[in-house]
C-alpha positions in Angstrom: 144.6 59.2 159.1 141.4 60.8 157.8 138.1 60.1 159.4 134.6 60.8 157.9 132.4 60.5 161.0 133.5 57.3 162.5 134.4 55.7 159.2 137.9 55.7 157.9 138.2 56.7 154.2 140.1 54.4 152.0 143.6 55.5 150.9 143.9 56.2 147.1 147.4 55.9 145.6 147.8 58.1 142.6 150.9 57.3 140.5 152.4 59.7 138.0 155.3 58.8 135.6 157.1 61.6 133.9 160.1 62.6 131.9 161.1 66.3 131.3 157.6 67.5 132.2 158.6 70.9 133.5 155.8 72.6 131.7 153.0 70.5 133.2 153.9 68.6 136.3 153.1 71.3 138.9 149.6 71.7 137.4 149.1 68.0 137.7 150.4 68.0 141.3 148.1 70.8 142.3 145.1 69.2 140.7 145.6 66.3 143.1 146.5 68.4 146.1 143.4 70.5 145.7 141.0 67.6 145.8 138.4 67.7 148.6 138.7 63.9 149.2 141.4 64.0 151.9 143.0 60.5 151.8 145.2 60.5 148.7 149.0 59.8 148.3 150.7 61.0 145.2 153.7 59.0 144.0 155.8 60.3 141.1 158.3 58.2 139.2 160.5 60.5 137.1 162.7 58.9 134.4 165.7 61.1 135.0 164.5 64.6 133.9 167.0 67.2 132.9 164.7 70.2 132.3 163.9 71.5 135.7 161.2 68.9 136.6 163.3 67.8 139.6 163.4 71.3 141.0 159.5 71.4 140.8 159.3 68.1 142.6 161.5 69.3 145.4 159.5 72.6 145.6 156.2 70.6 146.0 157.6 67.8 148.2 155.0 68.6 150.9 152.3 67.5 148.4 154.0 64.3 147.2 154.1 61.1 149.3 157.1 59.8 147.4 159.1 60.8 144.3 162.0 59.0 142.7 164.1 60.1 139.7 166.0 57.4 137.9 166.2 55.9 134.4 163.4 53.4 133.4 162.5 51.2 130.5 159.4 53.0 129.4 156.0 54.1 130.7 154.8 50.7 131.9 158.1 49.8 133.5 157.8 53.1 135.5 154.2 52.5 136.4 155.0 49.0 137.6 157.9 50.4 139.7 155.4 53.0 141.2 153.1 50.2 142.3 155.8 48.9 144.6 155.6 52.1 146.6 151.8 52.4 146.6 150.2 51.9 150.0 146.6 52.6 148.9 143.5 50.5 149.0 142.9 51.9 145.4 145.3 52.6 142.6 144.9 55.3 140.0 147.3 56.5 137.2 147.5 60.2 136.1 150.0 61.4 133.5 152.2 64.4 134.1 150.4 66.6 131.6 146.9 65.4 132.8 144.8 66.9 135.6 142.0 65.8 137.9 138.6 67.4 138.0 136.8 68.1 141.3 134.5 65.2 140.5 137.4 62.8 141.2 136.6 63.3 144.8 133.0 62.5 144.3 134.1 59.3 142.5 136.4 58.4 145.4 133.4 58.3 147.8 131.8 55.5 145.6 134.7 53.2 146.3 133.2 50.4 148.4 134.1 47.0 147.2 137.6 45.7 146.8 136.4 43.1 144.3 135.1 45.9 142.0 136.8 48.2 139.4 135.2 51.6 139.2 135.4 53.8 136.2 134.0 57.0 134.9 134.8 59.5 132.1 137.6 61.8 131.1 137.9 64.7 128.7 140.2 64.8 125.7 140.2 68.2 124.0 136.6 69.0 123.2 135.6 65.3 123.5 134.3 63.2 126.4 135.7 59.7 126.5 134.1 56.9 128.4 130.7 55.4 128.9 130.0 51.8 129.9 132.4 49.2 128.5 132.0 45.5 127.6 134.5 43.0 126.5 133.4 43.4 122.9 133.7 47.2 123.1 137.3 46.6 124.3 138.1 44.9 121.0 137.3 48.2 119.3 138.8 50.7 121.6 140.7 51.0 124.9 139.1 52.5 128.0 141.2 55.4 129.0 143.1 54.6 132.2 142.5 58.1 133.4 138.9 57.0 134.0 139.6 53.9 136.1 140.2 53.3 139.8 141.5 49.8 140.4 141.4 48.0 143.8 144.9 47.1 144.9 143.9 43.4 144.4 144.1 43.9 140.6 147.8 44.5 140.9 148.3 41.6 143.3 147.2 39.5 140.3 148.4 41.5 137.3 151.0 44.0 136.2 151.4 46.1 133.1 153.1 44.3 130.3 156.3 46.0 129.4 156.5 44.3 126.0 154.2 46.9 124.5 155.2 50.6 124.4 151.6 51.9 124.5 149.3 48.8 124.5 150.0 47.7 128.0 147.0 49.4 129.5 144.7 48.0 126.8 145.9 44.5 127.6 145.5 45.0 131.3 141.9 46.1 130.9 141.1 43.1 128.6 142.5 40.9 131.4 140.4 42.6 134.0 137.2 42.7 132.0 137.5 38.9 131.3 138.2 38.2 135.0 135.1 37.3 136.8 136.8 37.9 140.2 136.3 41.6 139.5 133.0 43.4 139.0 133.1 46.4 136.8 131.1 49.4 138.0 130.5 52.5 135.8 129.9 55.8 137.5 129.0 58.6 135.0 131.3 61.3 136.4 133.9 63.3 134.5 137.0 62.9 136.7 140.1 63.8 134.7 141.4 65.7 131.7 143.5 63.5 129.3 145.9 65.8 127.5 146.1 65.5 123.8 149.5 64.8 122.0 150.9 62.4 124.6 153.0 59.3 124.1 150.0 57.0 123.5 149.0 59.2 120.5 152.5 59.7 119.0 154.2 56.3 119.5 153.4 53.3 117.3 153.0 49.9 118.8 153.2 47.4 115.9 153.8 44.4 118.2 150.6 45.0 120.1 148.6 45.5 116.8 150.1 42.2 115.6 149.3 40.3 118.8 145.9 41.9 119.3 143.8 39.1 117.7 145.6 36.5 119.8 145.0 38.6 122.9 141.3 38.8 122.2 141.2 35.0 121.6 143.0 34.4 124.9 141.1 36.8 127.2 137.6 37.1 125.6 134.8 34.7 125.3 134.4 32.7 122.0 131.4 34.7 121.0 133.2 38.0 121.4 136.3 36.6 119.5 134.0 35.4 116.6 132.2 38.7 116.5 135.5 40.5 116.3 136.7 38.3 113.5 133.5 38.8 111.6 133.9 42.6 111.9 137.4 42.3 110.5 136.2 40.3 107.5 133.5 42.8 106.8 135.9 45.7 107.0 138.3 44.0 104.6 135.5 43.4 102.1 134.6 47.1 102.2 138.2 48.2 101.6 
């Protein structure tokens, strides 16, 4: 138990899913272990690596709250499994080839309200991703999950859809942004590096693309849906 003065710091569960990540996983682990914010548990769900990743997990077992290596049915299945082991007040997901910046610890100290979702920024190569999101902006782009700390209450209500290979996080955020139970609070801090060339950029998700208009219609307000449809029509006319 970590104490700041007389006030207990909330526990943050960071979940990493990986498969054959021997080149990156130790850097990821150390970026979490080196945070100044002291109350973090790191949970790693490995999909059955055969490249030496398991040896690195054993080597760093003192820095990891729990790790499991077993086959899974994709990224979002592994993330949902990781949630079952998370004990934190707050949930965060970090890929095996991604890293935290020191500002993550500063972000962690903003976590006050369990009815709020806090999000900041992440880097992607030379670019900074993020800024304040609205439901309509989510119809145009997905907020990077590396930027978001969710209260555990989100995952008492929702899970990642395992139907979509890469669109599950986009769907979750559309559900959250349309849910008035959760306030969304933007903190302009650069908290993580999102590695280029990952699964989300190399794997097609035609089912999500096909379902996306219906997802918007279901989870967004009518004005947002109509604005989205109008933008589609304009884009078609320009083509």
